[in-house]
N, C-alpha and C positions, 0 to 999 in steps of 0.2 A: 270226619274226614273232611264235609263241607266248609265246619270251621278253620279246618288248617289249611284249604284255598282262600275261605276268605278275611283271613288276619293276615296273611302275608302273598304278596306278587311274587316275591324271589322263590317260595315255595313253589308255587305254580310253575313257574318256569325252569326252576332244578328238577320237579318231576317230568315235567315235559323232557327235556332234554339227555337225564338221566336212562326215564323211560324207554327212550328212543336209541341209545346205545351212543349217545355224543361222550361219555365220559371216557369210553376206551379208544374213541376215536384222538378226542386230544391228548389220552396218554400216548398214543401214537407220535402226535404232533411237537409235544413237546423232549421224543425222545429222541425227534429228528432234529430240532433246535439244540439241542446241548451237542448234537454228533457233530454237527459240522460248525457250531460256534467256532472252536478254535480252529479251523481252517480259514474261515471265511474272515476271520480277526488278521490272519497272517499275512493272507493275499493283502489284504486294505493296508496292512503296516509299509509293505514292500512299493506298494503304489505309491504311495503318499513320500517313502523316502526317496522314490526316483524323482518327484513332483518337486522335493524338498532341493534336492540337489541341481536341479534345472534349475531352479529360482535362484540358489547361492551362485550359482555361474556366471546366471545374468546381471546380480548385483555387484560381483567381483569385477565384471567387464564394465559397467558402467562408473563403478567408483575408481578404475584406473584407470578409463577414459577420461576423468576427468581430473585426475593427476595427471595425465601429459597433457591436459589443456592448460591448467597451470603452469608445469614447467614451460609447455611451448609461450605461453604470454609472458611468462617472466625474461624469456629470452630474447625478445623481441625488439629493437634496438629504437621502438619508441620509447622504450623506460627509459632513455639516456634523460629524457625531460625533468628525472627525479632530481638532475643536479642543478636544474635553472633555479631561480629566485622565486618570482615571480612563475610558476609551474602554468602551463595553459591548459585547457581541458582535452586532450587529445587523447590524454590516457582514459580518464571518463569516458570517455564519450567510445571507444575502441569496449573497455569494460561494461560499458550501459549495453552495447550493439551484443557483444557473446552473451551477456545474461539473458535479453531478449530471445536470443537466436536458442540457446537450451531450453527455455521458456519452462524452470523450475521454479522453486522459492529458494533463491540464491542470492549471495552479493558479494563479488570481486570488489577486492581493496587494496590499491598500493600503500605501503605502510614504508615511512622513512626509518633512517636506522633511529632516530630518536622518539620512536612508537607514535608519530604524529601520521595518522591515515589523511594523504593530499590527491589519492583520489578514489571514487570507489561505483559503480554501477547503481548504488542508493545514495543518492547527496545528502541523506540525511548520516550519515555516518562520516562527511568531508570535517577533515580537522580534531574529529574527538580521538580518543588514544586507545592503541592496540598493544597492549604486555608482549614484548617480544622474548621475556622471558619464557616465554612457554616454546618457545619453538626448538629449546635446548642446543642453538648457537650451531643447529645443522641447517646444510643448503636445503634440504626438503625434507616434508615430511606429512604427519599428520596428525592430530590429536579432538577427543572431544572432551566436549563442555555445555552441560546445560543439554539441551536437543539440539543440536548444532555438531556437525562433522566439520571441522575446521583443516582444508588442503593447503599447505602453503611451500611455496619454493621461495630462494634467495634470487635478488637481480642486481646482477652483475655490471660494470661499462661496457657496453660493447667494444670499445678502443682498449680496454683495459680490464681483463676479466678477474683480475686481483683485486680490483676495486668495486668494494660494494659499497650497494646504494640502498637496499629495502628487502624487505618481501613482498610478493604477491602473495596474497590470501582470499582462501574461497571460502566464505561461510556458506556451509551445506544444511538445509532443515531436514533432519534426518527423518520427518514427515515424508519426504519424497520418495522415499522405499515403498510407500504403501501402493504405489502404481502394480508394485512388482507382487503384491499377494492377490490371494484369492478368497473373493467374497462370495461367495454364493450362497443359498438357503440351507443350504447342507455342508458346505466343506466350506472352512472357518480359518484364517491363515492371520498371524500374526507375530512380532516382531518385540523381544525383552530382554531386558537389561535387568537381570534378578535382584543386581547390586543393590539400585536404586527404583526396581519396580518400572523403571519409565517403558511404555509400549508402544507401538508402532502399529495400526490398524487395529484390525475388532478384537478386542479380550474376551476368551471364554476363560472364566473361572474355572481354571484346576489346580491341584495339588502335585505341580513337576519337582522335581527334585533334579536339579541340573546338573550337582555334581554327581551324580551315582551313572554307571557304567550303561547301561541300558539306555537307547533313545528314543522308546515307547513310553505308552501311558494306555492305561487301558481302566475305565469305570465305567458304571452303570448306565451312561447315555453316550458318550466319547468313546473315540479312537484316537489316539494324540501321539505323534511324532514328534522330534524335537530335532536340531544338529545346530553346532555350534558355529558361526560365520567366520568371516577371514581378522586377520590380525586388527585389520581398519580398523573392525567394527571389534574392536577384543571387550570382551565380556556378552554382547549381542548374542542370541538365540533364534532362530525363526523356528516358528511352532504352526504344523499344520494339524487342524483337527477335523474330522468327520464323525458327523452324527451318526449314532449304531443301526441306526434305521437303514441309510445309505451303505453302512458296510455291510451288511443283512442283507442286498436288496436280492441277491441271486439265491440265498437260502429262503427268503420271504416267498419268492416267484417258486419254488420247490412247495412250498407249503400250500400254495394259489393252485399248484397240480392236483397235489393230493384232493385238493376240495374239490375243482372239479369232477375228481375220478369218483368221488363218493357221494356224486349226485344223486343219487336213489335214497341216502341216508338224508340228505339235506330234504329233497323233495318230502319225506315220510315229514320232515319236523317242521315244514313249511303247510300241510297240511293239519296238522293239528294244534299248530300256532293261530293259523284261520279260523279256526272253532273260537280260541279265546280271544280274537280281536279286537273285538266289540266292548268285551268288559276293559280289557287292558288299553284300549287305545281312548276310549271318552271319556274321562278323567284328564287325560293326558289333551285331549284336541279342546275340552274347557280350557285348560291350563295356559294353552297357547293362543287360545282367541283373546284371554282377558291379557296377556300378557300384548299383545297387538293392539288392543284399546287404549291402554297403559303409556304402549309407545306414540300411538298417533295423539291423545288428548293431552298426555302427560301427568294426571290425574292419579298421583302414588296414594290417595285417600281410600284406593279401590282394596275390596276384600273378596278373597275365594270361600263358597260355601264348602264346607268338609262333609263328606257323605258317607265316605266307609271306614276301616281303619287299618288298611295297609298302609304300604310304603307310599303311595301317591297319597294319601290324607296325611303323613307325615313331611312327603315335599311338600304336600299347600300349606301345611300349617308354618314349615320353614319359610316360604314364598310369601306369607302372610307376616312375618314377622321383619324380611329385608324390606318388604313394600313401607313399612312403617320406619325403621331405622333408615331408609332412604328418603324420605319426605324428610324426617326430621333431620338428617343430615343436609338437604339441599336449604330448607328455608335456614339452618345456621349458615352454611357458603353464601348466600345472598345474603343474608346480617353482615356477616365478613366483607362480604365483598363492597357493600353500601359503605361502611365503613373505611376501608383503602381507599375506596376512589374518592371520597371526601377527604382525606388525609393526603393523596396524591395531589388534589387539587388543592389542599391549602399549603404544600411544597410548593408548587408551581407560585401562587400570590407568594410565598416569601420570598423565591428566587427572586419576581419582576420586581420588587421592593429593593433589594439587596441591590440588584445591579444596576439602582438610579445613584447608589451614593458614588461621591469625588471623591472622597481622601480614607485612609485606615483610619481614622478615629470613627470619623459616620459611618464607614461601613461596619465597624464592631457597636455602635451604639445601637443604630437602626437594627440591628442583627437581634441584640441581646433585645431588644423591646419586640423585636417578633416573636422569639421564639418564646416567651412567655407571655405573650399571647397568644398564641398556639396550644400551648402547654397546661395555663393556667396555673404556674409555678412562679413567684414572685420572688424564691427565693433564688435564680439561678441569677449568677457574677461572671464576669470576666476577670481571669486573672493572670500577667502576665510574667511572674515569676512560675517556672517549673518544679515540682515535687517530684523527689525520687520516689515516695510510695503515697498517695493521694490517700487520705481518710474514706472520701466518698467518690461513687464511679466522675468521671470528667474524659473531655473529649478534646482533645489537643489539636492544634489547628499549625501546619507546617507549612512556610511557603517557601515558593522558588527563591534561591540567590541565582541572579543570573550573571554577575559576574562569576561566580564558582562553578555554575551548574549543576547544584545541589541542593536539596530542602536544609531549609534552617527553622528551626521552632522560633513561634510566635505568641504560641499563648495557650491557654487552653479554657473553657468554658465550663464551671463547676457544678454539677446538675442538683447537688442536694439530694441525692438517691446514694443508700446506702448498697445496693446491688439490683442490675437488673431483672425485670423478673422474666423476658424471654429475652431471644434473640433478635426478633424482628424491634423492639423497642432502642435497641441498641445500634440497630440499623438506621436506623429514622435519624437519630442522633449524627450519626456518620454523615449522612446524607446530607443535612443542614451544615456540618462541619464543612464539608464537599465542595456548597455552595459557597460559605465565605470565603474558602482557600481560593476560587477561581475566583472570586470578586477581588479579593487581595491579591492575586498576582494579578489581576488585568490593570490595576490601579499601579502599581509596581510597575509594571512595564511601560505604561501610556506616559509615566514621571518620568523614566530611566530614557525612553525615544524624544522625549520633548528637551531634556539633556542634551540628549545628541545631535538635534535638528538647531539649538543654540549654539552648541561648539563651530556646528559646522557655517553656520550665517556666519558667525564671528571671525573663522576662517578665512569663507570670502572674502569680509568686509577688508581685515589684513592684508589679505594677496591685492584685490584691488587696488587700496593704497599704495601699500609697500612696495609693491612691482611694478605697476605702471608705471609710476610715477618718475624712476629711475630711469626705466624702459625708454618713455618719452624723450627724457633730459639725453639719454645717449643716442637716440635716431636723429635726434635737435642738432646738435654737437657734430655726429657726422655727416650730417647733410650741409651744415655751415663749413667743414676744411674740404667738405668734395667743392662745394659752389664759389668759397672765396680764398683759400689756401693753395698755396705753390705746391701744389707735389707732385712728385714722378710717378711712372705708372707703377711701382712697384708700390709705393707708399698709397696711390689710387686705388689699387687693389685691395690695399688692406684694409680702409676704412669704410669700401664700400660692404666687405665682406661684413665689416663691423654692423654697418644699416643694418643688411640683408638678415643678419642673425638677430639683431633687435626685435625688426620688422617681425620676423618668424616667433619668436617669443612672445611677442605681444599677441600677434594673432593666436596663439593657443591659449594663451591667458583668458582674451576675450571671448572664444570659444569656450572654455572651463566654465566661466563664467556666466553664460547663456545658458551652458545643460544644466550648472546648479541652480537660475534661476527658474529653469522651465521644471526639472526635478522639485524646487520647493512652493513651486503654483505661485509665481511672483511673475512670470510674463504672462503676459495677457494681449490679446489680437486687440487692435486699437482697430476696430470695422468699420470701412465706411465703402462709397461707391466710387470705384475707379473703373481704367478702360484697360481691361487685363494688355491687350495688342497692343498698347502703347509703352506697357513696362515690359514686355519680349522684346520690342523693337528698340527700345533703350538698352537692356541688357544685349542684344545683339550687337548694336555698332559699338558697346563699351569695348567687348571682348573680341570684335572683328580682326583688330589690328592682331592681337595675338595668335590669331590661327594664320591670317598672311605670313607674319615672323616665319613659322613652321611652314609655308607651305602648304597648306590643310584648306582643303575647300570646304567653306564654311556658307551652308544656304538657310534660308529661312520661309517655313510657306506655310500659308495659314487660310486655304483655301476652303476648307470644312470648318469653316468657326463662324458664328454669325453673332451671338453675344457678347459682344463685346465691353459692355458696363457688368461688373461684378463687384458684388459686394466682400470682402477682403480687406487684410491690412496689408497695405501695399508694400510696405520695408519689407517683411517678412516674404514677402512673396516673390519681390528682386533677391533677397538672399538667397532664397532657394533656387531659383534660377539662375544666378550668378554660379553658385556652390556648383551645381549641378553639371553647364557649359563648360565650366573650370576645370572641373573634372575631363571632361571629355577631350579636350585640349592639350590637360596635362600628359595624358598617356595616350595619345596618338600621334606618332613620328610621320606619318603620311598617310595618304587617303582623303578622306573626307568628314565631315560632321553635319548631320539633318538636324535642328531647331525644327519642330511640328506643335502646331496650335490647333484642335479640333474638339468638336463637343459632341455629346450624344443626349439625349433627352432626359438622363440623370446626370451625368458627368462631364466636367470642363477636362482636358487631358493637355498637359506637354510634355510632347516628347523629346529627349535627348538621345541621338543615335549617333556613335562614333563607329569608325571601321580599326580603333586604336587593339592594344594588347589581348582585350578580352579577358573574360575572369573563367575559370572552372566551376563546374557543379557543385563544389565540394567548399571553396571557398564564398559562395552567392550567400548564403544565409549568414554569416558571420561582417560582414561589410558594413552592417549595421550597428553593431557594438562598438562602444565608445574605444576609442585608441585600438580601433585594429586597422592593419592594412596589410596588403597583400603583398608577399614578396616578389619580386620580379626586377629584370633588368633593368627597367624605367626606374625601380622607386628606388632606387640607387642615385640618381640622378635629378628626382623630383619628388624631397623627403617632404612630406605632410605631418601632420597630429593626429590623424586618425580620426579627428571628430566631424569633419566636414557631412559626410554623409548621415552619423548618427543626429547631430543638430541639424541637420535639412528634415531629415523623417520628423524628428519632434515637434520641429514648428509646421510642417506641413500637418500633423496632426491636430495640432493648437486649430489652427483654422480649418480641421474637421475634412481634413482628406488623408492623402497617403501617398508614399513615394516604395516604387518598388521595380529591382532589378533583373534586365534579362540578358543571358550569354548564353553562345553555344559552347563556348567553352576556350582556352587561351589562342589569340591569334584570332579569334574571330569577331572582334569588336563586343560593343556595350549597348546596352537601351537601357534607358534610366526614364519611368514616366510616371510624371506627377501628375494626379489625379484629385479633384475637388467635387463636392458635390453641385450639379448645377443648381442654380437659383432664377 
């Protein structure tokens, strides 16, 4: 009898529970569980189907809203910009703003009839190709490709609805639908396409036959319901999965009630268990204490003493075996980590060496030397030709063809290895190949950029010689005819128009050349000590007659300026001032212009304030772009290149300063502020 208890803890527990009558109570619980299971499962299925229907309706409303949004945007008059040869950025700004407002992983694209993306909320898509064949020549529609839903609508001209301009396409990442799913510890939901196993949300591995007529599934651990989504998401199903513990919560509550009602039974069990507690708990406490010691000291060589023959002894023996296995595994893992760290450091050193190469041949030669040194394999070699079926393992190098925007074969590294021993070895060589590919692409891109820079310099040189020389001759002949030839009024007007047009073209060419020099880094400031007040006074005196001719009051104040001597380039400084004043006079029909010079502890400021036509807030940020002008009534009578402000700001930044524009809107004048750091 005593040996029976001594050799098995399980026998002790069985004797205690069976002797008290726990077996009949357990029978009652099992009976209650199976009696109520079917009802609880059905209730859970109904609740989850209701939840699924609500989510499907929300998703349908969401996608329908996006569909309407695409149709609305495609119908805007703004889309007529697709007819322009040089499309501005208005459509891209509208699409970007709309994408930001929706705050989703989406991308709007305006596609012309030749399949070119000319405007997009994502600038990386610009000028890429979009296959229009997928639209099936419909006015609007949807299709799914990879993990994206595409919603498109045809764009027609606002003045002629029969004239097709292209399509407005919304690329919608299906992972956005994850926000409509439920993710809790007990309820899981996801959207799945059984055809390609694409899943949105948290996947729960279940064997569901979506072709089966039923819409629910019950296994050992879960209760699942599923329904097909709307035609827009053709082939997709939404699945809700509930842990059975949740589904049977009511049943378990009832079982708990039975337990409370059986308090007398449990008290008797507790009474008997207390008598056995010391013998049962003592070895467990020893095991717990040892576990705490190992956790604190990380000494996995510790072993427990076995002093009994029951299940605790078996557990202790298994625990000791686990400690031995853990200790061995940790040592092996530490050794592997040191090896991988050393290999990672070697890869970094190889990359640092490769990145210093200047041309493709040097890159390949240095790379092969480093790989041989790293792998201690001198049989490695680089091969330019591409084998259809190589005898041994090799790793191919593909570089970027920047002209066609694709990858082309460059060569391969023959490894003299019959077969990779494991995946890590293959990944190692692929990592080195990626390093070489990046450097080769970098070298090719630098060479391509250098070629483009030379072509640009040649163009600037040719334009300087081929255009300015004949324009100067035209201006000279026109001035000669005005001065010395006897011309009637009509002839004189024609010659004066010739001279003014030539002067305008020459001014544009000079400004373009100046901007090109700045962008090429060839325009440098010749810093010298100058009197800023004298420069502004000279500029004021030069342009005052132009203001008087238009009956404009032109004032110059400098009461708050003390530091007259300043280190700057006087030519650039004066050109900036003249540009700002000239713009103020040009776009002011009547009123006044104020030129103000003042300073603070850190900056010197030149302010030109006019009461002219003003600038809208939308146009303020665009006026510093090259060839940009604001369309207005006075613009028709004062033509310009659209380069003055852009050139002035570039010069200001060369001098270490900046220019900003301020205006309260059209008709409220404009203020230009040129600032430099005080010296």
